[in-house]
C-alpha positions in Angstrom: 0.0 0.0 0.0 2.9 2.4 0.8 4.3 2.0 -2.7 0.9 2.9 -4.3 0.8 6.2 -2.4 4.5 7.0 -3.2 4.7 5.8 -6.8 1.2 6.3 -8.1 -0.1 9.3 -6.1 3.2 11.2 -5.5 3.3 11.2 -1.7 6.6 11.4 0.2 7.4 8.8 2.8 7.7 10.0 6.3 7.7 7.6 9.2 7.8 3.9 8.7 7.3 1.4 11.5 7.5 -2.4 11.5 8.2 -5.1 9.0 6.3 -4.9 5.8 5.8 -2.0 7.0 2.8 -2.1 9.4 2.4 1.7 9.6 3.6 4.7 7.6 3.1 8.4 7.4 2.9 9.9 4.0 3.0 13.6 3.0 1.8 15.6 0.1 0.9 19.3 -0.4 1.1 20.1 3.3 -1.2 17.2 4.3 -0.2 14.0 6.1 -1.9 10.6 6.1 -1.2 8.0 8.7 -1.7 4.6 7.0 -2.1 1.3 8.7 -0.7 -1.2 6.2 -1.3 -4.5 7.9 -4.3 -6.3 6.4 -5.6 -7.9 9.6 -6.8 -4.6 11.0 -10.3 -5.2 9.7 -10.6 -2.3 7.3 -13.4 -2.4 4.8 -12.2 -3.2 1.3 -14.6 -1.1 -0.7 -15.6 2.5 -0.6 -13.5 5.5 0.1 -10.8 5.2 2.7 -9.4 8.8 2.6 -10.4 12.2 1.3 -7.9 15.0 0.5 -8.6 18.7 -0.4 -6.7 19.9 -3.3 -6.3 23.2 -5.2 -5.8 22.2 -8.8 -7.7 19.0 -9.7 -6.9 19.1 -13.4 -3.1 19.2 -12.8 -3.4 16.4 -10.1 -5.5 14.3 -12.5 -2.8 14.7 -15.2 0.0 13.8 -12.8 -1.8 10.6 -11.6 -2.3 9.5 -15.2 1.4 10.0 -15.9 2.2 8.0 -12.8 0.0 5.1 -13.9 -2.5 5.4 -11.1 -5.8 3.5 -11.6 -8.6 6.1 -11.6 -12.2 5.1 -11.1 -13.6 7.8 -13.4 -12.6 11.1 -15.0 -12.9 14.3 -12.9 -16.5 14.5 -11.7 -18.5 17.5 -10.7 -20.5 16.7 -7.5 -23.8 18.4 -6.4 -22.2 19.4 -3.1 -19.8 21.9 -4.8 -16.7 19.8 -5.4 -14.8 18.4 -8.3 -13.4 15.0 -7.5 -11.1 12.2 -8.8 -11.0 8.8 -7.2 -7.8 6.8 -7.2 -8.2 3.0 -6.7 -5.8 1.5 -4.2 -4.5 -2.0 -4.9 -6.7 -3.5 -2.2 -9.9 -1.9 -3.7 -10.2 1.1 -1.4 -10.9 4.5 -2.9 -8.7 7.5 -2.2 -10.6 10.7 -3.1 -9.2 14.1 -4.0 -11.6 17.0 -4.1 -11.4 20.6 -5.1 -14.1 23.0 -3.8 -15.8 24.9 -6.6 -18.4 26.7 -4.5 -21.1 25.8 -6.9 -23.8 23.6 -5.3 -26.8 22.1 -6.9 -30.2 23.0 -5.4 
């Protein structure tokens, strides 16, 4: 899972604990995610696992494509005023990146 975040999503590796590893911190654009990597922790395998606010969704989408990240769909405008892309982690969890547009549907 660590390699997916570093190689496909462009995060920088921070702390790494345990063999495998079991836990890592990953940094990108001033945000840090703490990631439990051990499969026996009982995490759900489908649906979103993390959501990140971003400022330039188009540039991020282009970067992810260059890196070979598996994306669930193209950039999607949501009725709650965000534009989102969803990256699929190797274990099936969704990592969502959203940019606030300020335009909400009624």
